[in-house]
N, C-alpha and C positions, 0 to 999 in steps of 0.2 A: 706220886706222893699224895698223901691224904690231906684233908683240910684241917686236921687236928694240929698240924705243924704250923699252920698259918699264925695263930696267936703267938707262938714262940718266936717265929721269925719277925713278926711285926713289932714285938716288944724290943727287939734288938735294935740298937741305934747304929749299928755298923753299916756303912754304905754298901759294902758288897753283899751284905745280907738283904738289903732292900732290893737290890737288883735281882737277887735270887728269888725274892718274894714275888716280884713282878713277873719274873720268868715262870714261876710256879703257877701264878694266877692265870697267865696266858696259856700255859700247858693245861691247866684245869679246864679253862674255857674250851680249848681245842678238844680236850678229851670228852667234855660234856657234849660238845657239838658232834664229835665222832660217835659217842654213845647214842645220842639222839638219832643221828643218821643211820646207824646200824639198827637201832630199834625200829625206825621207819621202814628200813629195807626188809627187816624180818616180818613186819606187818604186811608189807607189800608182797613179799614172798608167800606168806600164808594166804593172802587174798588170791594170788595167782594160782596157787595149788587148789584152792576151793573152786576157782573158776574152771581150771583144767578138769577137776573131778566132775564138776557139774556138766561140762561139755562131754566128757567121756560117758557119764551116765546117760545123758541125753542121746548121744550117738548110739550107745548100746540099746537104749529103749527104742530108738527109731529103727535100728537094724532088726530087732526081734519082734517088736510089736507095731512099730510105726506110730507116728504122732497122730493126734486127732485131726490136725490140719491136713496131714498127708492122706489120712483115711478119707477125709472130706474131699480132698483133691482127687483121690482115686474114684470116689463115688461120683463126683462131678464129671470126671473123665469118662466113666462108664455111661453116665446119663448122656453126655455129649456124644459119645460113640453110638449109643442107641438112637439118639435123635439124628445123628449123621447117617446111620444106616437106614433109618426110616425115611429120611429126606432123600437119600440116594435111591432107595427102592421106589419112592414116589416119582423121582425124576426119571428113573429107568422105565417105570410104567407109562409115564407121559411120553417118553421117547418112543416106546414100542407102539403106543396108541397113535402117535403122530406118524410113525413109519407105516402103520397099517392104513391110515387115512391117505397118506401119500401114495402107497401102492395101489389102493382102490382108485384114486384119482388118475394115477398113471395108466392103470388098466382101462379106465373109462376113456382117457385120451387116446390110448392105443386103439380101442374099438372105434372111436370117432374117426381116427386117422385111417383105419382100414375101410370104414364106410365111405369116407371122402375119396379115398384112392379108388374104390370101386366105382363111385359116381364119376370120378375123373376119367377112368377108363371108358365108362359108358358114354360120357360126353365126347371123348376123343373119337370113339367109334362113330357116334352120330355126326361129328364134324367131318370125319373121313367119308362117311356115307353121303353127307350133304355135298361134299366136294365132288364125289363121283357123280351124284345126281346133277349137280350144276354143270359138270363137264358134259354129261350125256344130254342134258337139256340144251346146252349150247350147240352140241353136235347136231341134235335134232332140229334146232332152229336153223342151223346152217343148211341141213338137208331140206328143210321146208323152204327156205329161201331159194336154194338151188332148184327145188322142184317147181316153185313158182316161176323162177326165171325160165326153166325148161318148158313149163306149160305155156308161158308167154311166147317163148321162141317157137314152140310147136304151133301155137295158134297163129303166130305171124307167118310161119312156114306154110301152114294150112291155107291161110288167106292168099299168100303169095302163089301157092300151088293152084288154088282155085282160079286165081287171076290168070295164071299161065295156061290152065286147062280150058279156058274159054276161048273159043275160036274168035279171032278178031273180026272176021267177016260175018259169020252167022250168029255169033254169040251163043253157041251151044256148048254144053259142058262135055269135055272129052275125058272125064274122070274115069270112066269104065275102061278106056283104052290104057290109061295110066295104071289102073289096078292090074291089068294083065301084064304090064311091063314089070311091076313090082313082084308079081308071082313068079315070073320067069327068072328074075334076079335071085329070088330066094331059093329057087330050085337049083340053081347053079352053085 
């Protein structure tokens, strides 16, 4: 019902008409609230559609042209990639340089080891030779000692022989007779 009926109903003094009027006013308030709610919903719906259109345009723009921020991100990524590649190349060059130095040092150490091994072999040969010389010297000393002992024995035998070859009564040497006995023994 419209508000134009309100003065007519209000002028009426009938009690059931007053109730109808209150009921109509309440319905009018509810209708106004409903109309306001519907109006707000339509405005919200329009805002949502604008927002969806804006997002769709933005997504379409990003898909085909890309945003400035994305282009900046791509440029930054490319710069980072170039810096990363340069850094990796520098690191690789450093590693190669370090490996070359290590290989040179390794070769140097190998040469030193070979030289030391040759010196060790030489020293072992010298030690072996010295041991042989020491054994030979010891054997020679033993022979010298034996020779000295034999000379002493020969000397003592010679003295003993001379003592025995002297005649106890005349004190003459009978060595010539003894020499003939030795020659006879050698011939046999």
